[in-house]
TIDO-59731 format. One record per residue (C-alpha): x, y, z. Coordinates in steps of 0.2 Angstrom, whole numbers, plus 5000, padded with zeros to 4 digits. Each point is the difference from the previous one (the first is absolute). Example, Ala and Ser with C-alpha at 12.3 -4.5 7.8 and 13.67 -1.06 7.14 Angstrom:
2
506249785039
500650174997
***
This chain:
586
499249504928
499950125014
498250025005
500250105016
498950155003
500050135013
498350075003
500250165010
498750125006
499950185008
498450015010
499350125012
498249935003
500349824994
499250004983
501749994990
500549865012
498449904997
500350014981
501849945003
499449855010
498749964987
501350014986
501249905010
498849855002
499650014981
501949994996
500349865012
498749894992
501150034984
501549935009
500950175001
501150025015
499350165008
500750115013
498650125007
500450145011
499850195002
501350104990
500950055016
500149825006
500949954984
501849975002
500750124987
501549894996
498849884992
499650134987
501649944991
499449824999
498150004999
499449964982
498250075000
499450155011
498150055002
499650155010
498350055007
500050175008
498850135006
500350195001
499750095016
499950185005
500750124987
500749874988
501049915014
500549825002
499149905014
501149985015
500549824997
500850054983
500950165004
501749925004
499949904983
499750164991
501450105009
501249864994
499350014982
500450194999
501849985004
501050094986
501449885000
498949854994
500649954983
498850014985
500249824997
499749945018
498449914995
500349954982
499749825005
498350045008
498349984992
498750105009
498350085000
499050115012
498250025006
499550165009
498550045012
499450185000
498650125001
499850124985
499250135012
501850045006
501150114990
501549885000
499049844995
501049845000
501650115002
501049875010
499849864987
500450114986
501650065007
500549825005
499649934983
501050144991
501549975012
500049814997
500150044981
501450135003
501049865009
499849884985
498549905005
499049934986
498150025001
499349834995
498250035003
499050164998
499950105016
498350055007
499350135012
498349985009
498950145005
498949995015
498850134993
499649894985
498449905000
501049834999
501150055015
501749935002
499449824997
499650024982
501750084995
500949875010
499249844992
500450074983
501850035006
500149835007
499349914985
501250094988
501549975012
499749815001
499849994982
501750084997
500849905014
499449844992
500750054983
501750065006
500249885015
499049844995
499849865012
501449864998
499449864989
499049875009
499450125014
498250055001
499350155010
499449965017
498150005002
499250155008
499149885011
501649945008
500550075017
501850065000
501149975015
500150145013
501350134998
500250035018
500449845011
499050015016
499649865012
499549985018
501249945014
499149865009
501649965011
500050165010
498750045013
498650134996
500350185004
498750125006
499950144987
498150055001
500250135014
501650094998
499850074982
500750175004
501649935007
500249884986
499850144987
501650085007
501149854996
500150034981
501849974994
500350154989
501450095009
499550174992
498450015009
499750135013
499149985016
498950135009
498650025013
498350064997
499850165011
498350074992
498549914991
498750145000
498450014989
500050174992
498249994992
498550025010
499349855009
498450004990
500950024983
500049854989
501850014996
501349965014
501650104997
501449985012
501550105005
501449885005
501750045007
501449885001
501650035011
501549934993
501049895012
501750064994
499650184996
500949994984
498750044987
500350094984
498650054989
499350144989
498350064995
499249884987
500949855008
499049855006
500049885014
499849814995
499049905014
499949815001
498249955005
499449835006
498449914996
498550005013
500249855011
498149954997
500349994981
501649905003
499049885011
498649994987
501249944986
500849885012
498449925004
499249994983
501649924993
500149885015
501750065005
499650015019
501249865005
501550074991
499650195002
501350025014
501349894993
501650084992
500150014981
501549964991
500550104985
501549964990
501150164999
500349984981
498149994998
499550155010
498950134992
500650185001
499250085015
500250185003
500550035018
500649825001
499249845007
499549995019
501149895010
499649815002
498250024992
498649885004
498749974988
498950125010
501350145001
500549984982
498250034994
499750145013
501650104995
500349964982
498549934990
498850134994
498249945004
499250164995
500750024983
498849994985
500449844991
500850024984
500049894984
501649915005
499349955017
498549914991
501249924988
500749905015
498549995011
498949914988
501249855002
499549985018
498149994998
499349825001
498250054994
499950004981
498950154999
501150115011
501649944990
499150064984
499550175008
501750035007
500849964984
498950124991
500650145011
501849964995
499650014982
500150164988
498549944990
498850105010
500950135010
498450075007
499749835009
501550045012
499650185001
498249975005
500549875013
501550075008
500350184996
498350084999
499449945017
501850015007
500049815006
501549955010
501149844998
499349945016
498250024995
500449914984
500749855009
498550005011
498850004986
500849864991
499749875013
500949854991
501750104999
501349925011
501750084998
501649895001
501250085013
501449994987
499150124989
499650145012
501450124995
499649974981
498250035003
499850155012
500850174996
501250065013
499450155011
500950154994
500450155011
498850144999
500750184996
499350155009
500650184996
500850085015
499050155007
501350075012
501550114996
501749925000
500549945017
501349885007
498949915012
498250004995
498849974985
498250064998
498849914988
498250054995
499149844996
498249974994
499449845007
499349904986
498249925003
498549994989
498649894994
500249914984
498749974987
499749835007
499750085017
501649955009
501050115010
501750034992
501550055011
501750054995
501449895006
501250135005
498850135007
499049885010
501649945008
500650175003
498450045009
500349865012
501750075005
500150085018
501150135007
501649915005
499949864987
501649974990
500050004981
501349974986
500150114985
501150074986
500150184993
499850014982
500850144991
499050084986
501350124995
498850144995
500950164995
499250145008
500650184996
500850125012
499050075014
499850174991
499049924985
498149995002
499249835001
498249974995
499449845009
498449914996
499349865011
498449925005
499949905016
501549905006
501050074984
500450145011
501249895010
501650044991
499550184998
499950025019
501849935001
500550134986
499150155008
500649975017
501849984994
499950164990
499250105014
501149955014
501649974991
500050134986
498750135007
498949994985
498550114999
498350004992
500850064983
501049844999
498749875006
498349984992
498949855005
498449954991
499249875012
498549904997
498949915013
498249955002
499450105015
500850135010
499549945017
500349814997
501649984989
500950164998
501749925003
501250105011
498850154998
500650085016
501849994994
499650084983
498950145007
501450045013
501350024985
498850104990
499850125015
501950015002
500150044981
501049854997
498849914988
498750054987
498649875001
498549964989
498849875006
498649904991
498749915010
499149894987
498549965011
499750175006
500250144987
500449884986
501549994989
501749925001
501850065000
500050034982
498650125001
500950105014
501550004988
498950074986
499350135011
501850065003
500550004982
500850174999
501149965015
500549834994
500450064983
501150145007
500949885012
500449884985
500550124987
500950145010
500349925017
500849834993
498849915012
500149815002
498449905000
499949855012
498449894999
499749855012
498549895003
499049864993
500449944982
498250014995
499250154990
500950145011
501750004992
499350024982
498750135005
501350105009
501149994984
498650054989
499650155011
501850064999
499949994981
498350105000
500850135011
501550024988
498850014985
498850135008
501350115009
501549994988
499149974984
500949834996
499249884989
499549835007
501649924992
501150145007
499349985017
500349815000
501850034994
500350135013
499549875014
501149874992
501550125001
499650045018
500149815003
501749994991
500750145011
499349925016
498750145002
498549884999
500149865013
498749875002
499849865012
498449905000
499549835006
***
């Protein structure tokens, strides 16, 4: 009996991947032969031979697939695919979503239906989680997993005489890594910036930092910076709404701390050997000839908040019995609050966790199985299209946690250290936002650094299409006029030139937020939407702001146009369908 399973995930923040890794371990204990990867990493030819398919996928933006699953979905949409293509396939799906968004779990719904259309057989009930629920995603997932395992055992039972592997057994590492003790040590602790440029992905671009300037006042708590990177080849091609992917590195002090606590000092600067057929997928490629130190510095995410799958492996490496039990508790779904209270709520990092459990000693061969790979960080481009330069508007992440520790963002801390003249590597990620023609009004709503893509759009429309204040409406929210009014001089100059209509909200002065300014301009907004065919563009934090803005639009339509609550909701849904309500939040 064929007991091969493909567990595929589409993940933007790592949650779907964590569930997929947890499920994979559970299935391997039942002797299933499991292939684990993102949807896009999966060889599509294998769809014709794989027996069982399990997909776990989140939804991003306006009902979109995560970036690491869009190639797979594009293939699935091909009209030439026969309706019986997957009639050999048993499958099920699990969605991760947030019901505060209109297109809740949209991606997994579409994928599940398409698998059915192509002949796939649903063998276990699909499930969708809701981040707004009191039980969070964990509660939904464990119910899904329990039913899935039950159905798998019924349909694909263990061969006679074979028993499930004990949960206490440590499975062999998936990625084969060792230390080369034959070759001499290589010094890699002082040239991190140069090593970062050796990544092997040929599609990466190289550029030079020509500006790294703070644009909030020096006495303001938030350090926001304006970066400019000059492309070496002067062959850039991007549009408003596109993003730049940057590849950060760990702080050398944190790398040293891990090396010291794990007693790796003697081997830190020796080359590591990774078998090519056992290399994890690394966006941007592996640096050339890595040592243990440079592998940790450039590829292993020490600042990530540890997930359940991390603890499921880590507890095996603790020699103290009480520590083993505690780490094992964090890997269990019996009490989800345990993990949340230890890791998520205080924002503990992986490095801090290892430091706190003193008996943990990690075998080198399990490094790539245990640590998450550093992912590129995406930043909205804030400059108008250019062939030779890119501007970024970046808030440096630094705050004190509830356990009174200073938390710094991996990428923004790294960016802050860059000097003019430093070389960096990057990619341009196309967002393919469909903006209307320059004659169509755009209502832009952004707090803080959410204004970055709007700066790109405004400058393009002003300088390339001669747009005026009747085409561009910016509702911009900050805390204090004199401390964090980002690009304030630019906006005021455009207003004076009658190129831009600007409404500002300074929450720590006159009070109020962008949605309050929106409501104060209700008649104008309603007229632009109903008679001007205006497009709405919302950018910024994915907290309360997007929902509050949407509710404000609904209220405006109800009060100015006499729509019912249901009609106003439907009106906005139609705007989304017609690419007239664009939202980018992070």
